[in-house]
C-alpha positions in Angstrom: 124.2 90.1 101.8 123.4 90.2 98.1 124.6 93.0 96.2 122.3 95.9 96.1 124.0 98.3 94.5 124.7 95.9 91.7 120.9 96.3 90.6 119.9 99.3 87.9 116.6 100.7 87.8 114.6 100.7 84.8 111.5 102.8 84.3 108.1 101.0 83.5 104.9 101.3 82.4 101.9 99.1 83.3 98.9 100.8 82.1 96.4 97.8 83.7 98.6 96.5 86.3 96.5 94.0 88.6 96.0 93.8 92.2 94.2 90.7 94.2 93.4 91.6 97.9 90.4 90.2 100.3 87.0 91.4 100.2 83.7 90.8 101.6 81.4 90.6 98.4 78.8 93.5 98.4 75.3 91.9 97.7 73.8 94.6 99.0 75.0 98.1 98.9 74.8 99.5 102.2 72.4 102.7 101.8 69.9 100.4 99.5 66.3 100.8 100.5 67.4 104.1 102.9 68.2 106.9 100.2 67.9 107.1 96.2 70.6 105.7 94.7 72.0 108.8 92.9 72.9 109.9 96.5 75.0 106.4 97.5 78.4 108.3 96.6 77.8 111.4 98.5 76.4 108.9 101.9 79.3 106.9 101.6 81.7 109.7 101.8 79.8 111.1 104.5 80.7 107.7 106.4 84.3 107.3 105.9 84.6 110.7 107.8 83.5 108.3 110.8 85.0 105.1 109.7 87.5 103.6 111.7 88.7 101.2 108.8 89.1 104.0 106.7 90.8 106.5 109.4 93.6 103.9 110.0 93.8 103.3 106.6 94.8 107.1 105.8 96.9 107.1 108.5 99.5 105.4 106.3 99.6 108.8 104.8 101.5 110.5 107.5 104.6 108.4 106.5 105.1 110.2 103.5 105.2 114.0 102.5 101.9 114.8 101.1 103.7 115.2 97.4 104.3 111.6 97.5 101.2 110.4 98.7 98.5 108.7 96.2 95.9 111.4 94.8 92.7 111.1 92.9 91.0 107.8 92.3 91.1 104.9 94.2 93.9 106.7 96.8 92.6 105.1 100.0 93.1 101.5 98.3 96.7 102.8 97.1 97.7 103.6 100.4 96.0 101.0 102.4 99.0 98.1 102.4 101.3 100.8 103.7 98.9 101.2 106.5 98.4 98.0 106.9 101.3 96.4 107.3 102.2 92.8 108.4 103.9 92.3 111.4 106.1 89.3 109.6 106.4 91.6 106.4 106.9 90.2 102.8 109.2 89.5 100.0 110.6 93.0 100.1 109.6 94.1 103.5 110.4 93.7 107.0 107.2 95.0 108.7 108.4 98.7 109.3 107.5 100.1 106.0 104.3 99.0 103.4 104.5 98.1 99.8 102.1 98.2 96.9 102.3 94.7 95.1 100.9 94.0 91.9 101.4 91.9 88.8 101.6 92.7 85.4 98.6 90.8 84.2 95.8 89.1 85.7 97.3 85.7 85.9 99.9 86.3 87.6 98.0 88.2 90.3 95.6 85.4 90.9 98.9 82.6 91.0 101.3 85.0 93.4 97.8 85.1 95.8 96.4 81.7 95.2 99.9 80.5 96.9 99.3 82.5 99.8 95.6 81.8 100.3 96.6 78.2 100.1 99.5 78.6 102.7 97.4 80.3 105.1 94.3 77.6 104.9 96.9 75.0 105.7 98.6 76.6 108.2 95.5 77.6 109.8 94.1 74.1 109.0 90.8 75.4 107.7 88.0 73.2 107.0 86.7 74.1 103.1 86.3 77.3 102.5 85.4 80.1 99.6 87.8 83.1 100.1 86.2 86.3 98.6 88.6 88.5 96.4 88.5 91.9 94.6 90.8 92.9 91.8 92.2 96.1 91.5 93.9 97.5 88.2 96.1 100.5 88.3 98.6 102.4 86.3 102.0 102.3 87.6 104.5 104.1 86.2 108.2 105.0 87.5 112.0 103.8 87.6 112.0 100.9 89.9 115.5 98.6 90.6 115.2 95.9 88.4 115.6 92.1 89.0 114.8 90.7 85.7 117.6 91.8 84.2 120.2 91.3 87.0 119.8 88.9 90.1 122.5 89.2 92.5 120.9 86.2 94.4 119.0 84.0 93.5 117.8 83.4 96.9 116.4 86.9 96.8 113.2 85.3 94.6 113.5 82.0 97.0 110.0 80.3 96.9 109.7 79.5 100.3 112.0 82.0 102.3 112.6 86.1 102.9 115.4 85.5 104.6 117.8 87.0 102.1 114.8 89.5 99.9 113.9 91.5 103.2 117.3 92.7 104.0 117.9 93.0 100.2 115.0 95.6 99.8 116.4 97.1 103.0 119.6 97.8 102.0 118.1 99.4 98.5 116.0 101.7 100.6 118.9 102.8 103.0 121.6 103.2 100.3 119.3 106.0 98.9 116.0 106.5 96.9 114.3 103.3 95.7 110.9 103.7 94.4 110.4 100.1 94.5 111.7 96.6 92.4 110.3 95.0 89.6 111.1 91.2 89.4 109.9 87.6 87.8 107.1 86.5 89.4 107.7 83.7 91.8 104.6 81.9 91.2 103.8 82.3 87.4 105.9 81.2 85.1 106.6 84.3 82.6 105.2 86.6 84.5 106.0 90.1 86.1 105.3 91.3 89.3 106.5 94.9 91.1 106.6 96.4 94.5 106.0 99.8 94.8 107.5 101.8 97.6 106.4 105.1 96.4 102.2 105.6 96.8 102.5 108.4 94.1 103.6 106.0 91.3 100.1 104.3 91.6 97.4 106.0 90.1 93.9 105.5 88.5 93.2 102.5 90.8 89.4 101.0 90.7 88.1 97.9 91.3 87.5 96.0 88.1 85.9 92.2 89.3 85.9 90.4 92.7 86.7 86.5 92.5 86.3 83.6 94.6 88.9 81.2 95.8 87.9 77.7 96.5 89.8 75.7 99.2 88.6 72.2 99.3 90.5 71.7 102.7 94.3 70.6 100.8 94.5 73.4 97.9 92.5 75.7 95.7 91.1 74.1 93.3 89.0 76.8 90.9 89.2 80.3 91.1 86.0 82.3 89.4 84.6 85.4 88.4 81.7 86.4 91.3 79.9 88.2 89.3 79.9 86.1 86.1 80.8 82.6 87.8 83.5 82.1 85.2 86.3 79.8 85.9 89.8 82.0 85.6 92.2 79.3 86.7 91.1 76.1 84.3 93.3 73.2 84.0 94.7 74.4 80.6 94.7 77.3 77.8 94.2 81.1 78.5 92.1 83.2 81.0 88.3 84.1 79.6 88.5 87.3 78.6 86.7 90.2 80.7 82.8 90.2 79.7 
């Protein structure tokens, strides 16, 4: 078992953390053509009162004290990964609790999620298809156990196994309060990621853009911004600036 006690916490403040999640690109607003645009926000709030999807997402709030839940802009987006937990878990969750994963920059968030999208497509033997994604930008501030400075076992950051990382994170949670883990990206050289266990440390969450991941049957060969049709995964060079 990796020595969880040896890992110290560091305070981070990422004002523009990046998280990429699945979406259905909204080519047409739900209330377009049936109500004035000024009324759309209020109508959407009313619709959410009876939405099973929203209600399931907000059920994740019950796992935390009210003071530890996300509030304000994008609260439901922040709470969603705590409600919609994967049975098999993820790098730092075992399926019994959730985490809000994010990269420090957009390239890191894309590189991390391209890997997982490719693995899903490959394991599912999918034909050529385009995955639609959305980017969430949020402020993350707090003290997190820091694997950038101390890595007790390199297998914690294994590229293809969570056999060590999941019990390591569980031990951190069991031995005392853990807000989450900040760590070097496994998929993006020089990048940094964070797994947040305490929702209130994520604030001001908002959608900033929509992406398309193009799977050609063997690999994801292109990532582009759907609103600008702008390549975000060039063969060389930096990502283009957001317009």
